[in-house]
N, C-alpha and C positions, 0 to 999 in steps of 0.2 A: 504494500500500500504506500501511498504518498502521504507524508505528514509535513505540516508547516508549523514550526515552533518559533514564536517570537517572544522577546523579552519586553515586558511593559512595566508600568508603575505598580507598586505593591498593592494598591487598592483596586487594581483592575486585573482580572485574570487574563492570562495569555490568550485564551481562546476568545474572550470578549474583545480583546484589543485588536484582533485580526479577523473578526467575523466578516467574511467577504461578501460582496454583492454576488448575485448570480453571475455566471460567466457571460451570459448573453447581455445582461444589463451593464456589467462592468466594461465590456469591450465595445458594445454597440450602442449603448444608451437607450435600450429598449426595455419593455416590461420584463419582470423577473422571469417569467416562464412564457415562452412563445407558444402560440397554438401549434400543436403538432410536434413540439420538441420532444425528442426521446430522452426521458429522464433516466439517470443511472439507477441500477438496482439498489435495494435498501442496503446491501452489504458493501456497496462501493465506498471507497474512502471519500470523506466529505469535501476534501480540497481538490479533487479531480472532477472537472466538469464532465469529461468522458474519456474513454480509452478504446482504441480499435486496433486490431492486428493489421500489419502491413506485410506484403508478400516477401520482401527481401531487404537486404541491408540498404541504408540510406546512402546517397551519393553526396548531397549537399544538406546544409542545415535547413530545417523547416522555417517558414516565415508566415506571418499573418498579414492579410490585406483585406480590410473591410469585413465582409461576412465569410471570408475564405481562409482556410489553412492550406498552404501550398507546400508540397514535398516532391522530392525526386528520389527514386530508389532503383536498384538493379532490377532488370538488365537494361535499363534505359527507359524509365517510365516517369513522366511528370503527372501529378495528380492533385486535384483540388477536393478538399473536404469542407463541410459546413462547420463554421465556428460553433454554432449552437448545439449540434448533435454528433458531429464526427462522420456523418453520412458522406460517402464519396459521391461527388457530383459529376466529375468527368476525369478521364485520364488520356494522356497523349504519349506517343512513342517518340521520345527525344532524350539524348544523352547530353546533359549540361557540361560545358567545359569550365564554367565559373559558377559562383553562387547565384541563386535565384534572386531577382529583384522585381518589385511590383510597384505600380502606382494605384490610383483609385479605380481604374477600369481594366488594366492589362497586366499580364505577367510577361517579363522579358527574359528570354533564355538565349545564352550564347551557346551555339551548338553547330558543329559541322561547317565552320568558317562562315557562319551567317548569324544574324540576330533575328530571333523569332519573337514576335509580339502576339501573345495569345489572349483572347478575351477571357476575363475572369468568370463570366457567367456560364460559358459553355466550352471553353478551351479551343474554340475555333481560331484559326490564324487570321489576325487582323492585318498584319503585314509581315513581310520577310525582306531583310536587306543583306546583301553580301558584305562581309566585313573582314574576311581572313581569320586566321587563328588568333583569338584574343589572349593577351598575356596578363591582363588585370581584370578584376571584377567590373561589370557594367555599373555605371552611375546613372540613376534615373531621378531627376528632380526638376520641378518647375517647368515641365513640358519638354525637357531635354533628355536625350540619351547620349552619354559619353562613352566611347569605346576606344580601346587601345590595343594595337598589335605590337610586334617587336620593333617596328620602325615608323608607325603612323598613329596619330591621334585624330579621332573624327567625332563630330557632333551631328546628331540627327534629331529631327522632330519626333517626339514621342507619339504624336497623334497618327502619323502616317509613314514614318521611317524615311522621310526625305532627308538627304544629306545636305547639311548647311555649310560645313567646311571640313577640310581634311588637310593636315599638315604633317611634315616629317619631324619626328622627335626621337630622343633616346628611348630605350626600352623602359616601359612602366610595368611593374608587377604588383604593386599595392593599390588599394582603392584611392580614388581622388575625392575631392570635396568641392561643393559649390556654396558660395555666399553672395547674394545679390547678383551682380553681373560679372563676378569673378570666379574663375575655375582654378583650383589649386592641385597641381599634379606632382606626385613624387616620382623620381626617376632613378634608375640603377646607376647613373653616373654620379650620384651623391648630391644632386641638386633637387630642391623643390622649387617649382616655378608657378608663378601666377600668370594667368592668361585671361584675356577678354573673352567672356563666354560667347558673345555674339560673333566673333571673328576668329578666335584662336590666337590673336596677336599677343606677343609676350609683353608683360607689364613689369615684372621683376623676377629675379632668380636669386636663390641663396644656397650656398653650399654648406652641407652639414659635415660632421666628422665621419660619417658613414652613410650607407644607403638609407634614405628616409622611409618611414612606414606610412600608414594611412593617416592623413592629417585630421585634426578636429578643429572646427571653427567655434570659437567662444567669443561672441560679441565682435569686437574689432581685432581679435587676436587669433593666431593660428598656433595650435599645440601639436608637435610632431616628434616622434621618436626616431632615433637613428640606430643603425647596427653597431655604432661605436658605444652602445650601452648608455646613451644619454638622452635626456628629454629636453626639447627646445620650445621656447615661446617666441614667436615672431609677430611683428606687426602685419596684419592682413593687408594693409594698404601699401606698405613699402617693402616688406620683407626684412626690415631691420630686426636684428636679434635682440630681444629684451632680456632674456636670461637663458642659461643652460644649466641643467642639473645632471650630475654624473650619478647614474643609478648603480653601475658597476656589475650588472647582470643583464642578460638579454631580455629585452622588454617584450611582453606577451600581448599581442593585439594592440588596437588603438587605445589611447587614453580616454578618460571620461571626465566630466566636470559638472559641478553644481553652480557654477558662476562665481564662486569664491575660491574654491580649491580645485586642483587637478589630481586625478587618481590614476595610478599606473600599477600594473602587476608585472612581475618579472620572474624569471626562471630560478631565482634564489628563494622561491616560495615566500615572497613578501609582497604586500601591497603598501604603497606609499601615498600619502596625501601631501601635496605641495601647495603653497600659497600661490594663487594665480597671478597676483600682482608682482611678487618679487622672486618667486621660485624657491623660497625657503621651505624646509621640511617642517610640516605641521605635526604629523605623526606617521609611524610605520608599524605594521603588525605582521608577525610571522603567521603563515598559513600552514595547516596540517596536510597540504597537498600542493602539487604543481598546478597553477592556474591553467585552465583549458583555453582561455581567451582573455581579452581585456575586460575590465569591469563595466558594469552598467549602473547608472545613477538614476534614482527616482525619488523625488522629495528629499528627505533627510537620510536616505538609505542607499548604500552601495552594495551591489550584488556581485559576487565572485563565484564563477562556476568551477567545480572540481572535475577531474576526469573520471570520478567514480559515480556516486549516487546523490551528491549534495550540491546545493547552491548556498553559499554562506552569505549572511547579511550583516553589515556593520553600519554603525552610525557615521555619517559623513563628518560630523563635528569633531569626533575624537577617536574613532576607530573601535569603540566598545561594541560588544555583541548586540545585535538587534534581532537575531533569529536564524533559523535554518530551514531551507526547503529540501526535504528528503524524498527522493523518488523511489518507486517500488523495485527498480532494477537499475543496473549501470547505464549511464547515458551512452548511446551509441555514437553521438555526434553533438557538436555544440548546439544547445537549444536556442530557439528564438524568443526574444522578450519584447513585449510591447507595453510601454508605460502609458497610463492615462490618469485622469483625476481619481479613478477608483482604485488604483494600485498598479501592479505589474502582472500581466497575464503571461504565462510561460507555456510555449509549445515545445514538446520534446519527443525524441524517439529513443526508446530504451531497448536493451537486449543485445544479442550477439553471441554470448557464450553457448547458448543452446540452439543457435540458428533460429531464434524466435524474436521478432521485433514488434514493438507496439508504439503507436502514435497516441499521444495524450496531450490534453490541454488543461491547465489549472484554472480555477477561478482566480480573479485578480488577488494577488498577495498584497495586502495593505502595507505600503511603505510609511515610515515615520514622517510626519510633516517636517519640513526643513527647519522649523522653529521649535520643534518639540523639545521639552526639557529632558535631561538625562534620566534614566531609570533610577528610582529610589533604591538605596542599599538596604 
């Protein structure tokens, strides 16, 4: 079974402190029980909205988009399930080369040297565009699709796949980021570059001490890690380096931020919180596992995924324990998380040891408010 244990004030029981909304209401903002929703059996763990078997091992992490949970699994299947019930809506024969990405109406899949845009409602192909073999995850935001091959960077319209611009660039292997009319691209040559989103023209470039990872935009700043085991904060407008913090271990996944602090996990089994303004260390906590990916922040809580059965929850303010999400079996791949005003909904695929896999989604796990007082001793 899945259990969610959170630490709360002494005068409030842990269970009362995290009583979730229904999965449908928390994620979609609709009534607690939808007409026709398949309810879990009485013996089902209360924190799982539903769980369904899947036929084979996952290829990419599951994601949520509107009323859909989207997965890919062997031997080359893309499938959509209903958020409310787990019912499979459609499936398509495609082998993704990069992680799945979706907007409000379409799922975008890099497969077979092309970008395939599938309608969320029925999986039908809305458009398909030749792209070559992509070396980095697709970026879909604000009506744009950004794709990178070993030598080219291209921008397409998300609505119909029309190519807007294509330029020659160094190889990109990590995800890019968009803020306003600027595109931030990490490259294997050690530079992170800002480009005009509408034209692809270069605005600035900044060389790190190693190859840059996937950047995080926080207000007017850019936070990016390097393979030199350091974290950097740059000005998004000019690329000027504001600070550099030496972590000393390989950084795991992109950083996260609550607007005041920056959180980063590393392969020394530590999570660190740095002051966003000056890069000073606010706190660091040892983890009982090697983080599977970078942290996720919601409200006053930071979530760190283990390679086993747990997601650890810490207070963003000081790193004290905020709870644990424990899954009924080992995670087969990095789960997907979606934060909302109701909490964090988690979609996960478990299994593998017995050649048995299950897709499940939790009800929103309530995160501590950003201004919540520390638990009473």
